[in-house]
N, C-alpha and C positions, 0 to 999 in steps of 0.2 A: 654844430647842430647834428650833423650826421653821426658823429661819435657818440653824443649823448643819447640819441635815439637807439643806436646799436647796443649801448650799454643797458638801457632800459629794457630792450627786447630780450637781451640775454638773461637779465635778471628775472623777467616774467617767465621765460622758458624754464629757468632753473627752478623757480617756485612751483611751476606746474608739474615739472618732473618729480620734485620732492613730494608734492601732494599726491601724485599718482602712486609713487613708491610707498608712501605711508598708508594710503588706502589699500593697496594690494597686500601689504604686510599685515594690516589689521584684519583683512579678510582671510588670510592664510591661517586656518585653525586645524592644520593637520600635523601630527607628531608621530614619529616612529621611534620606539625604544627597543634596543637590543639587549637581552640578558645574556651575558657571556660568562660561562663558568665551567666547572667540572661536572659533567652530567652523569658520569658512570664510574668514577674511580674513587680515590681516597677522600676527596673533598665533596663528594656528591650529596652526602647527608646534610652538611652544613650550608650548602648552596643548592646546586642541582635544580631539578624541576620545581621544588618547593619555593625557590627564589622567584621563579616565574609567577607562581601563584601570588606571592607577596606583592610583586610589581603590579599585577592585574588588580589586586585589591586597592592599591593606591590610585590607579586610574579610575576605578569605580567611585572611590571615596572623594576624589578631587571635585566631583560634580560637573566636570567639564563636558562629559558626554551628553548630559541633559541640556547643556548650553550650545550644542551644535558642533562641538569639536569632534574630530575623528582621530583617535589615538590607537595605534597598532603596537602590539608587543610581540616581538619575535625572540628566538633563543638560539644559542649555539654552544657547542662543546669545544673548549680550547685544549682539552686533553692534557692540561698542565704543561703545554709547550708554548713558549713565547712566539715562535715563528708561526704556529697555527693560529694563535690568538691575533697576531698582527694581520695575517692574511684574511681572517674572518672580518676583523674590524674595517680593513680597507674595502673589502667587497661590500660590506653593509653600507658604508658611507657613500661609496662611489656609485653603486648600482641600485641599492634599496633605499637610499636617501634616509638612512638612520641618523637621527639627531643626537641621541644620547645612548651611551653604553653603560649598563649597570652591572654591579657585582664584582667580577674579576678576582675571585680567590686565586691565590698564587701570585706572590709579589713580583716574580720575574715576568709573568704575563701582564700584570697591572702596570709595571714601569714601562714596558714596551708599548702597550696600548695607550698609555698616557702621552707618549711621544706622537702617536698617530693622531689622536684627537687634537693635539696642539697644531700639528701640520695641516689637518683638514678643517680646523675650526669647528669641531663638534664638541661633545661634552662627555666626560667620564665621571660617573657617579660611583666612585669606588667604595665598596663595603667589605669585600673579601680580602683584598691585598693588604697585608698588615704592615709592610715596611713604612716606618716613619719618614723615610726619604721622599715619599710621595707628596708630603707637605713640607719637606725640608729642601735639600739640595736639588732634588729632581722636580720640584713643584712647578706648576705653570698655571696660566689664567683659565684653563679649560677643564681642570681636574679638581674634584673635591673628595675628601675622605670623611665618612660620616660616623661610623660606629666605634672604631677602635684603631689602635696602631701599636707598634712594638714599644714605643715610649710608655704608653698607658699600661701595658702588660708588665713591663719591667718595674715601673714605679709602684704598681700595686703588689704583685706577688713577690718580686725580688726584694723590695724594701721590707715588706712585712716579715718574710721568713728570715732575712738577715738580722733584723732587729730583735727577732724572737730567739736568737741563739744559733741560727743556721749560718754560721760565719765562714764556712768553707764549702766551695761549690765545684762540681764537675759537670760539664755540659755534654748532652747528646743532641747534636744539631743537624737539622735537615740541610743538606748541602746545596742550597741555592739562596737567592737574595733574601727571602724571608728569614730563614734560619740564621744567616749571618747578621742581619739587622737585630734580631731578637737577642742573640748572644751578646752582641756589641752593647746594646742598650741596657741589658740586665747586668752585664759585667760592670758597667759604669756605676750603676746604682749600688751594687754589692760593695765595690771598693769605696764608694762615697760614704757608706754606712759602716765601714770598719771591717768588712769581710775580705776574703781572699778567693780567687779563682785558681784552683789547683791544676786545672787542665780541661781537656775536652776532646771529643772525637766527632767527626762528621760522618753522616750516613746518607746513602742515596735516597732520593725521594721514593716513597711507596715501597719501603723495605718490609720484607716478611720475616726475616731472621735478625733479631737484635742481640743474639747471644754474645758475640765477640765484643760488641759495644758495651753491653751491660757488665761484662767481666772487667773491662777496663775501668768502668765507673766504680765497680765494687772494690777493685784493687786500689783505687785512688784514696780510699778511706775518707772521702769528702762527706760532710754531714748531709749535704743536699745534692741530689742529682737533678739538674735542671734539664727538662725536656723542651728543647727549643725546636719543636716541630708541631704538627697539627693533624687533625682528622685521624685517618687510619694509622698513620705512623705513631701518633700518641697512644691510641688504644692498644696497638700491638706491643709497644714498649712497656706499657703498664701491665698488660697480661703476662708478658714474659718475665718482667721484674718480679711478679708474684711467684712465678715458678722457680726463680732463682733465690727466693727468700730474702730479697734485698731489704725490704722494710722490716721484716722480723729481725734482720741482722743489725738494725739500728740506724740505717740510712733512711732519709726521707725523700720521696719523689716530689718534685715541683713541676706540675703541668703548667707551663707558662702560657699556653693557649689551649683552653679546654672549653668545649661546647656541650650544651645539654644533650645533644645527640650522641656525643661520645660517652657521657655518663649512662645514658639509656642502653647503649651497646655493651658497656662494661658490666652494668648491674651494680647495685649499691654494695653488695658483698665484696666486690673487688675495688670499687672506686671510693668507698667511704674514707673520709679523712683527707682527701686531696684538697689542697688550697689553690685557688686560682682567681683570676680577675676577669670580669665581664662588665659591659655597660648596659646589659639588658637581661632580664629574667621574666618569664611569663607571669610569675606570681608576685611581682613587686608591688602592684597597686591595682585599683579598680580598672584603670585604663588599659594596663597591660593584660589583665585577666580577660576583659571583654574582647579585646582584639584577638588575643591568642586562641580563645575558644572559637571565634569565627574562622580563623586560619586553620585550626585543627579539623574543623568540619569540612573544609574545602580540599585539603590535601589528601591524596590517595592513601598514604600510610598513616594518617591520623596522628602525626607527630606534632609536638609542640615546636614553636619556631626557634631557630637558633638566633644568636646575636646578629649575624650577617643578614639573615632573612628579614628580621625586624628592621635592620638598617636600610635594606633595599626599599622597604615600604616607605619609611620616613623620608629617605632621600628623594625618591621619585615623587612623593606627595609635595615636597617643598619645591622641586623642579617644576612641577605643573602649576604651583601657585605663582612662580615667577613668570611662567608663560602667560598666565591669565593677567598678571599685573602689566605685562608688556602689551597686552591687547591682541596678541597674535604671535605666530612663530616667525621670528626674524631669520631663522636658519643661520644664526651667528652664535656659535657656542660661547665665545668669550663674553658676549653681551648678556646672554642668559645667565651665565655663572655670576657675572657682576651684579645682576638683579637679585640672584639668590642670596648674595652676600649683603645686599641692602635690606632685604626683607627679614623681619624677625622670624626665627624658626619656632614652631609650636606644633607638636603632634602628641597623640595619646601614648606613645611608646617611650619617647626620650624627653618629653616636656619642652620647655623653652630654653633657648640658648643661642648664642651668636654663631654664625658661620664666618670664621675668621678670614682675614685677608690672605692667609697662606692656604686656604681651602679646607682647614680642619674645623669640623663641627665640635663645639665645646660643650661637653656634657659630663656629668659625674660618672665615676666608675665605682664598682662594688667588689669588695673582697669577699668571696664566698668559700664555704667549706661543704663538701659533699656529706650528706647525712648518713648515719648508720641505718641499716635496714629497719630496725625497730623504731627509728625516729620518723620515718616517712609515713604520712597519713593517707597516701593513695598514689595512683599512677602519676608520674612526672613531678611528684613532690620530692625533689632531690637536693635542693640547696638550703643552707642556712646562712644568713647574712652575718659576716664577721665585722666588717667596717665599710663605711662609705668614704670614698676618696673625692674630695671637692673638685668641681669641674676645672678650676684654675690650676690644680695640681696634676690632673690626669692628662694634660697636654703639655708638650714642650713649651716653655715660655718664649714669647716672641723675641725677647732680647737675645735668646740663644739660637734663634732660627737661622738656617742657612738658605731659606727660601728667597729667591731674587725679587719676589713681589713685595716683601716686607720692607717698609720704610723705617730706617733706624736713625 
């Protein structure tokens, strides 16, 4: 009798405790999001302060502020250094109660911060880190990658140029995780489509002088010089290649990761003819045009949004939808990400598409070519669409995934 009474009492206490916890969790409607990126160097244009604007737009558009939620957005500069990024992430989570970290351009930083959010059970909404390893061998239950990765870039640009006759390649590769992943994934696509990689050279991040690297590429006689870099490194390489007369000499540059901000910086006279892959362009449809106009009016430099800035908006919007579906903030990153994967994604920039079990958002990609100056109808009218890459082809098939979360 005593034992039965004790068991019933314990059960009642457990139910009461659970009810209290559920009630407290439902009442907790505070969220802190940290935007971590390069604020002042070679990736500042594609992320930087304008990514903070995109995230704040997502907070506004979520409708949660009008429903009594308190959502704070803070920002930090990782300086393209993994140790700096890790220190900021730890401090944010430990002392400022940051729930989610967004952006993280620079794959070295993204991979390191992904480990931190796993350890601390926070969330990484990656849009800037391109390495496909983030949803591959390095994936975890706390990280998603939304807008693009090296597999998408390789499948788009690498395959298209190789099949069009560019069957010999030489790489100029940024010497860190992103460059290595991009060269690896593009090389696999080239060889699978009958091409050959004749060689390559690695250059330090944020290089100002590409002359020795371009000479090696020129001497290789490769039909395609693949630029496995991004941001300021890509624009510097393209400008200096023009000075060397590389394109006039019969070789073609493949900008494996090019953003609209890069084209704006180069100008159409220099950039025209470049072929590249993106998952977003401001002038794709009515939804992208309307949002991009709002974005342009809000940012201080009046630039159109990059693919990563658009991705930050969409990822944070979906993250907040998951919070609302949960009824409050559980302060449990893995639980929130699991809810994000359950909910169908739908936003005005990337449309509908699943968030897969490996954390990869499945969306179409687009092969673009930069217009000639005379083809442009006005400011920021830079791209012409060459081909659409179906969503199921733009991401690595799950059957080939190295992600430990994927059930095979």
